[in-house]
N, C-alpha and C positions, 0 to 999 in steps of 0.2 A: 504494500500500500504506500502511496505517495501523496499525502494530504496537501491540498493547496488552500490558500486563505479563504477562497469562496466556499469550499466544502466545510471548513471549520465554522464559518458564519452561518451556513445553512443548518448545521447541527445545533448551533446555539439557538436558532429560531425555534427549533423543536424543544430543546431542553428548557428554555425559558418559559414555555407555554404560549408564546406569541402565535405560533402557527395554529395551535389548537383553538385559540380565541378567534382567529380569522376564519377557520373552517366552521366553527360553531355558528358564527354570524351568517355564513353562506348557507349552511344546512337549514337555518331557520326560514329562509325564503321557500315558500310552498310552490315550487315551480313545476307542477304536474302538467306537462304538455298534453296529456291525454284528457285533461279536464278543461272544457271550454271556459269555465268560470275563472280560470287562473291567468287569463290573457294579460291583465294588468301586472300580475306578479312576475310574469316572464319578462316583461319590459323593465320592471323595477330592478330585477336582478342585474341587468346590464347597466341601466342608468344610475342606480344608487349604490351599487356594490363594485362591479367590475371596472367600469370607467373611472371612478375615483381612485381605485387601487392602482390601475395602470397609470393614472395621472401622476401619482407620487413617484413612479418609476421613470418619468420623462416621456411617456407615450401620449400622443394626441389621439383621442378616440372620437368616433362618430357612429351613431346608431343609424341603421338603414332599414327601410321598409322591405319586407319580403316580396319577391316577385309573384309569389302565389297569394292570391287574395285570401285574407283571413289567417294566414300562417304567421308565426311569431317573427319578431325583428331579429336582425343580426348586428354584430358590432365588429368594426375593424379598428384596430389601434396600431399606430406606427411610431417607431422611435428611430430617428435617422442620425447617424454619427458621421459617416464619410462615404462618398460615392465609390471610393477605392476599396471599401470593405464588403464582405459578403453579407447577404441578407437571409435571415432565418425566419420562416413562418411557423408560428405556434398555434395550435388549434385546441379548442375545448368546447364542450356543450354544458350549458347550465340548467337544462331541463332534466326532469327525473320522471320515473313512472309514478303511478299512484302511491300514496303513502301507506295504505293499508292500516289506517289507525285502528287501534283496538286488537290487532292481531300480533303485535310484537311481544316477545317473551318478557316476563317480569313487568308488564305494564309500561314498557318504554315508549316514549313519545318519538315518533319518526322524525319530527322537526326539531329535535334537540340532540346535539352531539353528546352522547353518553358513554364515557369510558367505563369499561369493566376491568378494573385493576386486578380482579381475582383470576381472570382467565390467563392461560399460558399458551401463546403469548398474549399480551394485553390487547383487547379489542376496543375500537371506537365505533359505537353504533350510531346510525343516523342515515336517513334517506339521502342518497346522493354522495355519501362519503366515499364509496368505491366508484360510483358511476354517475357523474364524472367530476363532481365538485372537488373531491379530495385530490384527484389526479391533476386537474389544471391548477389547483391551489399550490400543489408541490412545485409545479413549473414556474408559477408566479414568484413564489418565495425563492426559488433557485436563481431566477433572474435578478431579484433584489440583492441576493448574496453576492453575485458577481459584480453588480454595480457598486456595492459597498466596498468590496475588496479591491476594485480597480480605481477607487477614488472618484466615482461618478461616471465611469465609462463601462460599457459592455465589451468593447473591442470588436463589435460587429453591429450591423443594423438589424432591427427586429420588428416583426409585425405579429399581431395577435388577432385571430379570428374566433369569435365565440358565437355559436348558434344556440337556439332555444327550442329546436324541434327534432333533435336526433331520435328521441324515443318514439316519435311518430313517423319515422322514415325520412327525416331531414327534408321536408318539403321546401322546394325553392332553392336549396343549397347549390345544386348544379347550375341552375339558371343564374343565380346571384354571382357565382364565381366566373361564369362566362362574361357577365356584364362588368365585373370588377377585375377582370384578368390583369389589366395594367396596374391597378392599385395593389393587387395581391402578388405581384411579381416578386419572386424570391429565388434563392439558390437551393434551398432544401426545406422540407417540412420536418420538424422535430416535435413530436406530440406524444400524448399518453392517454391510453384507454385500454379496456380489456384486462385480462389477468395475465400474470406471469405463467410460465409453464408449471412451476410449483412454487409454493411459498418460499422454499429455501434457495431458489436459484434465480438471480436476476435474469431478465429476458429482454431480447430485442426482436421485434418482428418488422418485416420490410414490406408488407402488403397484406392482402386478405384474399381468401377464397371468395369467388362470386357466388351469388345465390339467385335462384329463380323458382318460384312456386307456381304450380299449374294444377288445374282441376280436370279430372276425368269424370264424365257423366254418361250414363247409359240409361235412357228412358225407352222402354219397350212397349208400354201400353198405358192406358189412362188410370187403371185401378188394379187392386190385387184380386187374385182368383184362388179359390179353394184348392189347397195342395192335394187333397184326396181326389178331387174330380179332374184336376188339370195337371197334376204333377207328372212329369214324363212327356208331356205334350207341349208345354210352353217353356221357352228359354227363361232361365232364372237370371236376372241381371246381376245379382250378387255373385253367382258362380262364374258368369262370363267375365265380370270385371276383375274378380280375383285371378282368373286365368290370364287375363290381359296384363295385369300388374306383374305376374311372375314371368311374363315374356319380356318385360322391361328390365326387371331386376330379379334375379333368381333367389332361391331359398337360402343361399349363402351370402347374400348381399352383393353379388357381382353384377355390374351393369352389363346388360346384353344388347344395348343399342349402340352400334359403333359411333354414331354421331354424338353421343353423350359421353363418350370416353375421352380422356385427355391424351395428349402426346406423351411419349416416354419421359420419365423424370430426368431433367438435365443433370449432368454430372455435378455441377456446382451445388445444386439443391440436395442431391444425395449426400455430398460431402458435408454440407451444413447440418443435415439431419442425422449424421452418423452417431453422434453422442447424445441424441435426444431420447429420453425415456418418457413415455406417456403413462399417466396414472400412477397408482401406488401410494398416493397420499391418503391420510385419514378421510373417510367419507366418499372417496372416489369409487365408482362401480368397478367390478372386475371386468377386464377386457376379455371378449370372446376371441380366442386365438385363431379360430378357423373362419371368422366372419370377414367378409370383404375381399378385395382383390388378392389372389394368391401371389406369393413370392415377394410381398412387400412387408417391411417392418411396420409395427403399429404407428410410428412417427410418420412414415411415408404414406400410410393409408389416410391419415387425417390431415397432413400438411402438404402432401405432394400429389394427391390423387383426388378423383371425384367420388362423391357418394350420392346415391339416389335413395331417398327415404320416403316412406309412407307416413304422412303426418296424421291423416284421418281417413277412415274407411267405414262405410255404412250402407245398409239397406234395411227396409222394414223398420221395426221399432225394437231395438235391442233391449230396452227396459221392460217392454211388455210384448213379447212376440206373439203372433197369432198364426193359425194354420192357413196361411195364404202365401202364394208366390208374390213377392213384392213387384211393383211395376217399374221401379227404377233403382239405381245404385249410384253412389258418388264416392269419389276419393280425392284427397289432396296430396300431391307428391311434391317433393322439394329436391332440386339438384344443387348441391354445393360443388363448385367447380374451380379449377385452377386455371392459370394463364395458358392460353393455347387451345382451350375448348371452343368448339363452334357454337357458343351459347346463343348468338343472335338467331340461329336457325333451330333452336330447341324444339319449338312446336312442330316445325316441319319434319324434323327427324322422328319425333314421337308419332305423328300421324302416319308417316310412311311406314314405320315399323309395325304399327298396329294393323294397318291395312294389309301388309304382307303376311301377317299372322292370322288373318281372318277376323279381325276386330274393327273393321272399317266403320261401323256404325257408332263407335264410341266418340263422343265429342271431347275435344281438348281445348282448354282455354289458352289465351295468349299470356305467357308468363310476364310478370314485371321483373326486370333484371337489375341486379346490382353487379357491376362488372368486377372481374378478378384483376388483381394487381400483384406485382412481385418485382422488387428492386434487385438488381444484380448484387449478390453478397460481396462482390469485390469492390464496391463503391468506396471512395475515400471517406464519405460521410459515415458509412457503416463501420469502417475501420476506426474512425475517430470515436464513435460511440462505444464500440466494444472495448477499445483500449482504455477509455476514460472510466467505464464501469469497473473494469478489472482493477484499475488503479485505485478507485474509490472504495472497493469492497474486498479486494484480495481474492475474488472468486471469478472463474471464467464464466461469462454469461452464456445462456442458451441463445442460439441464433436460429430464428424461424424465418425461412424465406417468405412465408406468409402465415397469417393467423388462420386457424381452422374455421373460425366464424367469419362474420362480415361486418365491415364498417364502410362509411362513405369515402373510402380512400381513393376510389376511382376519380373523384372530383379533384383531388390534389395531384394524383399521378397522371391522369389523362387530360383533364381540362387545363390545369395549371402547369402541367409538364414538369413536376418536381420529383426529385428523389425523396422517398418517404421513409423516415426512421421513427418507429414507435417504441417507446420504453414504458411498459405498463407498471403500475404501482399497486395493483390489487392481486388477488390470488384466486384459484378456482372455487374455493368454498366460501366466498365472501357473502353469499345470499343476495347477490345482485338481482334486482327486480322482484325480490320477495321480502316478506317481513324479516327483520333482524339483519338487514344489510349492514356491513361493517368493514372497516379497515383494520389491519394489524399494525399496531403502533411501531414495532421495530421496522416494518417495511416502509412506513412513512419516514422515519428518520433516515433509513438507508436511501430511500428514494430522493430525499432532499440533497443528500451528499452526492448521489450519482448525477442528478441533473445539474447541480452546481458545477461539478467537474466537467460534464459534457459542455455546458455553456462556456465555462472558463477555457476549455481547449479550443472551442471555435474561435475565440479571440486570439489565443496563442498561435493557431495555425491559419489565421485569416488570409495571409498572403499566398498560401499554397493550396487552399481548397478550391475545387472546381466551381466555376461561375456559370450561371444561366441567365442572370437578371440584367446583364449589361446590354 
């Protein structure tokens, strides 16, 4: 470990209680983007909390209307030091899922940051602590630590983008970034969201798998018919749809549609995943060793390959079945996919495959896609982040070419054209989106030191980092 003055300042912000006080103030904002009655609260979080905080760090902030009518506003803040220096864009979202008041253990208030000092390691409970108020608060505090350690300078230019609709699919974010492409021009995105691979191992991920949900519907007649009188004479839509699904993905979880499969895993991705172990932490489910694409490690299956999952499947009335052949059946499927998949033609591939298998009368909805992204692991920005984290923690971080889940990273990678480096500060068992959401206090302190070291090193290496914004 090689501490720098910024990392020491960041640790002191934790030890003194200042960081906890800042986060408690932010958790108190009831920024439920799924609740239409919280529109004013979403705006207040930006205008009354984030903009003033950024102002103390020398940023000039401006709130912007969302291009989507009725969607929440966005904030852009800029701190300019010198045109000869690189520019880093930092992202966060201040909205949260519903608070689930009354469902938290020990009567905890979701809108109060509540430390549990009896837990090992110590937990900080509160809605948004893990997703995403705690994570962008760590990055704000790390920027402050660097500015303090450098006597009022960062050593690079910085921009901050905060949205308030991520938990409802980031409405308007893509259109907004297209409109504001010049103002958001930068050399790299450094941001934090999602979980580490495990609580014990610092993690960097460079993109996300894409996602597309689609519905399969088979309606054969207008009503049900007695199974004793008509069984064996009428096609059962539940049976037909189940058979159709197994033609798409078999009983071992292997994708059978060539157009939904990815290209071979690149050598650089395999190398990055070679020391990644998935699962094994307390509360994790046991991995099914024979499930999914054969010949791949668990890490390759979740971070380097595609998965086709059945999210919902039904016909008739499962809660109160009757002796009748149901008239229709429905299913919702989801494809999680990596870079290189022919995702824009997903529906076309499914329709053609079903028709070839004799299921041409099944309707397939048009999926709403979030694109896959993956930065080259050999990027100079990646090397900087990995080296800084190892210097701050003394541990080799896990490098994931992409997250198994999905974030709106395509907005930054594809629309803004940025190399994207994500450093998460949460962990898989944080109860994100559920009652009892929490951060682990030791990860908060370590995250502050990691991010302060990363931002410090951006300033140290400013003249040699690759530039895109000139």
